[in-house]
C-alpha positions in Angstrom: -4.3 5.8 -18.3 -3.5 2.6 -20.1 -7.1 1.4 -19.3 -8.7 4.5 -20.7 -9.2 6.4 -17.4 -8.1 10.0 -16.9 -6.9 10.2 -13.3 -5.7 13.4 -11.6 -3.2 12.4 -8.9 -1.6 14.5 -6.2 1.0 13.2 -3.8 1.6 14.5 -0.3 4.8 12.8 0.7 8.1 13.1 2.6 10.5 10.5 3.7 9.6 8.7 6.9 6.3 10.5 7.7 4.0 8.6 10.0 0.2 8.8 9.8 0.5 11.0 12.9 2.8 13.4 11.1 0.4 13.5 8.1 -2.5 14.2 10.4 -0.6 17.0 12.1 0.2 18.6 8.7 -3.5 18.3 7.7 -4.5 20.4 10.6 -2.0 23.2 9.8 -3.8 25.8 7.7 -0.6 26.9 6.1 0.3 23.4 4.7 -0.4 21.8 1.4 -2.0 18.9 3.3 -4.6 21.3 4.7 -5.1 22.8 1.2 -5.6 19.4 -0.4 -7.7 17.7 2.3 -9.7 20.6 3.6 -9.7 23.7 1.3 -9.9 21.7 -1.9 -11.6 18.7 -0.3 -14.3 18.5 -3.0 -11.7 17.7 -5.6 -10.9 14.4 -3.9 -12.6 11.1 -4.8 -10.0 8.8 -3.2 -7.4 9.5 -0.5 -4.7 6.9 0.0 -3.1 6.7 3.4 0.4 5.2 3.8 2.2 4.9 7.1 5.9 4.8 7.7 7.2 1.4 6.7 7.9 -0.2 10.1 5.2 1.2 12.4 2.1 -0.7 11.3 3.7 -4.0 12.4 4.8 -2.7 15.8 3.1 -4.0 18.9 -0.2 -2.3 19.2 0.6 -1.3 22.7 3.6 0.8 21.5 3.3 4.6 21.5 4.3 4.7 17.8 1.5 2.4 16.8 -1.1 4.3 18.9 0.0 7.6 17.5 -0.4 6.2 13.9 -3.8 4.8 14.5 -5.0 8.1 16.0 -3.5 9.8 12.9 -5.4 7.5 10.7 -8.7 8.3 12.5 -8.1 12.0 12.2 -7.2 11.8 8.5 -10.2 9.5 7.7 -12.5 12.0 9.4 -11.3 14.7 7.0 -11.7 12.4 4.0 -15.2 11.3 5.1 -16.3 14.9 5.6 -15.3 15.6 2.0 -17.4 12.7 0.8 -14.4 10.8 -0.5 -13.2 7.3 0.0 -10.3 6.2 2.2 -7.9 3.5 1.0 -4.9 2.3 3.0 -1.7 1.4 1.2 -0.6 -1.9 2.7 3.1 -1.7 2.1 5.6 -4.6 1.9 8.1 -6.1 4.3 11.7 -5.2 3.7 13.5 -7.7 1.4 15.7 -9.1 4.2 13.7 -8.1 7.2 14.6 -5.0 9.3 18.0 -4.8 10.7 16.8 -2.1 13.1 14.2 -4.4 14.6 15.7 -7.9 14.0 13.7 -9.7 16.6 10.3 -8.4 15.4 11.2 -8.4 11.7 13.8 -11.1 11.1 12.8 -11.7 7.5 10.4 -10.6 4.8 7.6 -13.0 5.5 7.4 -12.2 9.2 7.5 -8.5 8.6 4.9 -8.7 5.9 2.5 -10.7 8.1 2.8 -8.1 10.9 2.4 -5.2 8.5 -0.8 -6.8 7.2 -2.2 -7.2 10.7 -1.5 -3.6 11.4 -3.1 -2.2 8.3 -6.2 -4.4 8.8 -6.4 -3.0 12.3 -6.3 0.5 10.8 -9.2 -0.4 8.5 -11.2 -1.9 11.4 -10.6 1.3 13.5 -11.8 3.6 10.8 -14.7 1.7 9.2 -18.2 2.4 10.3 -21.5 0.7 9.6 -22.4 3.1 6.8 -18.9 3.8 5.5 -16.2 1.2 5.0 -12.5 2.1 4.6 -10.5 0.0 2.2 -7.0 -1.4 1.8 -4.9 -2.0 -1.3 -2.9 -5.2 -0.5 0.4 -4.2 -2.3 2.5 -6.0 0.3 0.6 -9.2 -0.3 1.4 -9.0 -4.0 5.1 -8.9 -3.1 4.4 -12.0 -0.9 2.6 -13.6 -3.8 5.8 -13.4 -5.9 8.0 -14.5 -2.9 5.8 -17.5 -2.1 5.6 -18.5 -5.8 9.3 -18.7 -6.0 9.5 -20.8 -2.8 6.8 -23.1 -4.1 8.9 -23.7 -7.2 12.0 -24.5 -5.2 13.7 -21.3 -6.1 15.5 -18.8 -3.9 13.7 -15.4 -3.6 17.0 -13.9 -2.2 18.9 -14.6 -5.4 19.9 -11.3 -6.9 18.2 -12.0 -10.2 15.0 -13.3 -8.8 11.6 -11.7 -9.6 11.2 -11.0 -5.9 14.7 -9.5 -5.3 14.3 -7.1 -8.2 11.1 -5.6 -6.8 13.4 -3.6 -4.6 15.9 -0.8 -5.1 19.4 -1.4 -3.8 18.5 -0.6 -0.2 16.1 -3.5 0.1 13.4 -1.3 1.3 12.2 1.1 -1.3 10.7 -0.2 -4.6 12.4 -0.5 -7.9 10.5 0.4 -11.1 9.1 -3.2 -11.0 7.9 -2.8 -7.4 6.3 0.5 -8.2 4.5 -0.9 -11.2 3.3 -3.9 -9.2 1.9 -1.4 -6.7 0.1 0.5 -9.4 -1.5 -2.7 -10.8 -2.7 -3.6 -7.3 -4.2 -0.1 -6.8 -5.9 -0.3 -10.2 -7.5 -3.6 -9.4 -8.4 -2.6 -5.8 -10.1 0.6 -6.8 -11.8 -0.4 -10.1 -12.5 -4.1 -9.8 -10.9 -4.5 -13.2 -8.0 -6.8 -14.0 -4.8 -5.0 -15.1 -3.8 -8.1 -17.2 -3.4 -7.1 -20.8 -2.9 -3.3 -20.3 -0.2 -1.8 -22.3 3.1 -1.6 -20.4 4.6 1.9 -19.6 7.0 3.2 -22.2 10.4 1.6 -21.9 9.1 -1.2 -19.6 9.6 -4.8 -20.6 6.3 -6.2 -21.7 6.9 -9.7 -20.5 7.8 -8.4 -17.0 4.7 -6.1 -17.1 2.5 -9.1 -17.8 4.1 -11.1 -14.9 3.4 -8.2 -12.5 -0.1 -7.6 -13.8 -0.9 -11.3 -13.2 0.6 -11.2 -9.7 -1.7 -8.2 -8.9 -4.7 -9.9 -10.4 -4.2 -13.1 -8.4 -3.6 -11.1 -5.2 -6.7 -9.0 -5.4 -9.2 -11.4 -7.0 -8.1 -14.8 -5.8 -6.0 -14.6 -2.7 -7.6 -11.9 -0.5 -11.2 -13.1 -0.1 -11.0 -11.9 3.5 -10.7 -8.3 2.4 -13.5 -6.0 1.3 -13.3 -4.0 -1.9 -15.4 -1.1 -3.0 -16.6 -2.9 -6.2 -18.0 -5.9 -4.4 
């Protein structure tokens, strides 16, 4: 909206849902998932698919990962049949790693790298010669801020750091800053336009907004040449 667009956005979410769960709901004719993705499919231009926060980085031989990629393929088929575009939401590693999977996810950077690999595998599995699926590298924008602090000799785990404050108190879900960073990455990924200079949301610090806009811009346009975007 700040850039002059007039988006109509619908969310189909519930805590902890996997792509397999979403696919199951999308095949239930009584569900809002079916209504959105099948009954009213012609209203969709973009469908964003987000997996549960741990699974994309699991070993690809695990049943959880296999179920998720199968779910991604099912959902993508519905999106393709509607003539819409599929974009995966590459999420971020948890701030301190994952205490439930400490060996696989001992810290943010390790978790982020594995999540990235998983989402890129989802893209590879769902892309075809005549129809590419896309990814919004939100987690890599989190990593951009993390790595920038490290390069400057600062501690990303400091409670007042720009990285730490991307998260809510649980170290997993985003704060308002993390959510705004995600929005800027999606804007850049979908439109090919820079978010830098857009008016900040009401009540949001303008200096912080500019910092997050610049992080999103650098991530999409400078640091992810290996990714394909719809505007290229």
